[in-house]
C-alpha positions in Angstrom: 44.3 23.0 156.6 41.2 22.8 154.5 42.9 24.6 151.6 45.9 22.2 151.7 43.4 19.2 151.6 41.7 20.7 148.5 45.0 21.2 146.8 45.9 17.5 147.5 42.6 16.4 146.0 43.2 18.4 142.8 46.8 17.0 142.5 45.6 13.4 143.0 42.9 13.9 140.4 45.5 15.3 137.9 47.8 12.4 138.5 44.9 9.9 137.9 43.9 11.6 134.6 47.2 12.7 133.1 48.8 9.3 132.3 45.9 8.4 129.9 45.9 11.8 128.5 49.6 11.8 127.8 49.4 8.3 126.5 46.7 9.2 124.0 48.7 12.2 122.7 51.8 10.0 122.5 50.0 7.4 120.5 49.1 9.8 117.7 51.8 9.5 115.2 52.8 12.4 112.9 52.9 12.6 109.2 56.0 14.2 107.8 55.8 17.1 105.3 57.0 16.3 101.8 59.1 19.0 100.3 60.1 17.1 97.1 58.2 15.3 94.4 57.2 11.8 95.4 57.4 9.1 92.7 55.3 6.0 93.5 57.3 3.2 91.9 57.7 0.5 94.6 61.3 1.6 95.3 62.6 3.3 98.4 65.7 5.0 97.3 68.0 7.2 99.4 66.3 8.9 102.3 63.0 7.2 101.5 64.4 3.9 102.7 64.3 5.0 106.3 60.8 4.3 107.6 60.0 5.7 111.0 57.5 3.2 112.4 57.5 -0.6 112.9 54.7 -3.0 113.8 56.0 -6.0 115.7 53.0 -8.3 115.2 52.9 -8.0 111.4 56.6 -7.3 111.1 55.9 -4.4 108.8 57.8 -1.1 108.7 55.8 1.9 107.5 55.8 5.7 107.2 53.3 8.4 106.5 53.8 11.7 104.8 51.8 14.4 103.0 52.0 17.6 101.2 49.2 20.1 100.5 47.5 17.8 98.0 48.3 14.1 98.7 48.9 11.6 101.4 51.8 9.1 100.9 52.1 5.7 102.6 55.2 3.5 102.4 55.5 0.0 103.7 58.5 -2.4 103.8 58.1 -6.1 104.5 61.3 -8.1 105.0 59.6 -11.0 106.7 59.2 -13.9 104.2 56.0 -15.3 105.7 54.4 -11.9 105.7 55.3 -11.5 102.1 53.8 -14.8 101.1 50.7 -14.0 103.1 50.2 -10.7 101.3 50.7 -12.3 97.9 48.4 -15.3 98.6 45.6 -13.7 100.7 45.8 -10.0 99.9 46.2 -6.8 101.8 43.8 -3.9 102.6 45.0 -0.4 103.3 42.4 1.9 104.8 42.1 5.5 106.1 39.5 6.7 108.5 38.8 10.4 109.1 38.0 11.0 112.8 36.9 14.7 112.7 33.3 15.9 112.3 33.0 14.4 108.8 33.8 10.7 109.3 34.6 8.7 106.2 36.3 5.3 105.6 38.3 4.7 102.5 40.2 1.6 101.5 42.4 0.1 98.9 42.5 -3.6 98.4 45.7 -4.7 96.8 46.8 -7.3 96.2 43.6 -9.3 96.1 43.3 -12.9 97.0 43.8 -15.2 94.1 45.7 -12.7 91.9 48.5 -15.2 91.4 47.2 -18.1 89.3 48.8 -21.5 89.8 50.1 -23.4 86.8 48.3 -26.8 86.9 51.1 -28.3 84.8 53.8 -27.4 87.3 55.6 -30.3 88.8 54.8 -30.5 92.5 58.4 -31.3 93.4 59.7 -28.2 91.8 59.5 -25.1 94.0 59.1 -21.7 92.3 61.9 -19.3 92.9 61.6 -15.7 94.2 62.0 -14.4 90.6 59.3 -16.8 89.3 56.8 -15.6 91.9 57.6 -11.9 91.6 57.5 -11.9 87.8 54.1 -13.8 87.9 52.7 -11.3 90.4 53.8 -8.3 88.3 52.3 -9.8 85.2 48.9 -10.8 86.8 48.3 -8.2 89.6 47.3 -5.2 87.6 44.1 -4.1 89.4 43.1 -2.8 92.8 39.7 -2.4 94.5 38.7 1.1 95.8 36.0 1.6 98.4 34.5 4.8 100.0 36.1 7.4 97.8 34.2 10.4 96.6 33.8 9.5 92.9 35.7 6.4 92.0 35.1 3.0 93.5 35.3 -0.7 92.6 37.9 -2.3 90.3 40.5 0.1 89.1 43.9 0.1 87.4 46.9 0.7 89.7 46.8 4.3 88.7 43.2 5.5 88.9 41.5 8.3 87.1 41.3 10.3 90.4 45.1 10.0 90.9 45.2 7.2 93.4 48.4 5.2 92.8 49.7 1.9 94.2 52.9 0.1 93.4 54.5 -3.0 94.8 58.0 -4.2 94.1 61.1 -5.7 95.8 64.5 -4.1 96.6 67.9 -5.7 96.3 67.6 -7.0 99.9 64.5 -9.0 98.9 62.3 -6.7 100.9 58.8 -6.1 99.6 58.1 -2.4 99.0 54.5 -1.1 98.9 53.8 2.5 98.2 50.5 4.4 98.0 49.5 7.9 97.0 46.0 9.1 97.9 45.0 12.6 96.7 43.1 14.7 99.3 40.7 15.5 96.5 39.6 11.8 96.3 37.9 11.8 99.7 36.4 14.1 102.3 36.4 17.8 101.7 39.2 17.4 99.2 41.7 19.7 100.9 44.0 19.9 103.9 42.0 21.3 106.9 43.4 24.0 109.1 41.7 22.4 112.1 44.0 20.1 114.2 41.2 17.6 114.9 40.2 17.4 111.3 43.7 16.5 110.3 43.8 13.4 112.6 43.2 10.2 110.8 43.5 6.4 111.4 45.6 4.2 109.2 44.2 0.6 109.1 46.2 -2.2 107.5 44.8 -5.7 107.2 46.7 -8.8 106.2 44.2 -11.4 105.3 44.6 -15.0 106.4 45.5 -17.7 103.9 42.7 -20.3 103.9 43.9 -23.3 105.9 44.0 -26.4 103.7 42.6 -29.7 104.7 45.4 -32.1 105.8 45.8 -35.2 103.7 46.1 -38.1 106.1 46.9 -40.5 103.4 50.0 -38.6 102.5 51.2 -38.9 106.1 50.8 -35.2 106.9 49.8 -34.0 110.3 48.7 -30.6 111.6 51.5 -30.3 114.2 54.4 -29.7 111.8 56.0 -26.4 111.0 56.7 -27.2 107.3 55.0 -25.5 104.3 51.3 -25.8 104.2 49.8 -27.6 101.2 47.3 -25.8 99.0 49.2 -22.5 99.0 51.7 -23.4 96.3 54.1 -25.0 98.6 57.1 -23.3 100.1 59.0 -21.4 97.5 62.8 -21.8 97.5 63.2 -18.2 98.7 61.6 -18.9 102.1 64.3 -20.1 104.4 64.1 -22.8 107.0 63.8 -21.8 110.6 64.6 -18.4 111.9 62.0 -15.7 112.3 60.2 -16.7 109.1 59.8 -20.4 110.0 56.4 -20.2 111.7 54.0 -21.0 108.9 51.0 -20.8 111.3 51.1 -17.1 110.9 49.9 -17.6 107.4 46.5 -18.5 108.7 46.0 -15.5 111.1 44.3 -12.4 110.0 46.4 -9.5 111.3 45.7 -5.8 111.6 47.6 -2.6 112.2 45.6 0.4 113.4 47.3 3.7 114.3 46.2 7.3 114.6 48.2 10.0 112.9 48.0 13.7 112.3 48.5 15.2 108.8 51.3 17.8 108.7 50.4 21.4 107.7 53.2 23.6 106.6 
């Protein structure tokens, strides 16, 4: 009888612990192994267009892959408000190593204020999608690197250490954001054979657009769902209503944080 009681205690203890243990293992996503050459061009052609993961809060699809020398990150943003938020307030992509040698690296791109408004533009004329995208491509030519081994601060979109970022749009008007980060640019500079050393955290931050002061003389109130003043107005490519109609999301700082394990062939 005593032996049976001891076995029951052990089983109850296992059941109490195992859900959290299984949950932690399940929450660690897996990087996929790259067998072909990856071109970072802001375009997701063919099989690259299928991204495995989706974050409901930010409405961003993403994927993580690696080979023996480089980590590749792909993001797809179809939500129009999220696109406007990224262009206006900027986005930060970071990686944290979680093994013995902890290190935080980040890439800030775009940066807030990269798109300069034309003071001579008529306020009653909304810029089109093509207008905004062309202006962005022309003006957003730099990123900010932080925490890397040898290269930090302002950098061209293809850095001397091989870090590459590209942002573009596909034919479905979805924003495509691609990043290549050489393993040599941070940490020990190579893919570790230790499972724990290959676990990392991906951190994505969508900065909040600064909320403008409401102009009471113009008859505007804070309760409306229309385009906020002070952020260039609502461009004609942002539709009315639907999933993209909640402009309050512009003023919220949002984060994605997930753990993943680098693949080792």
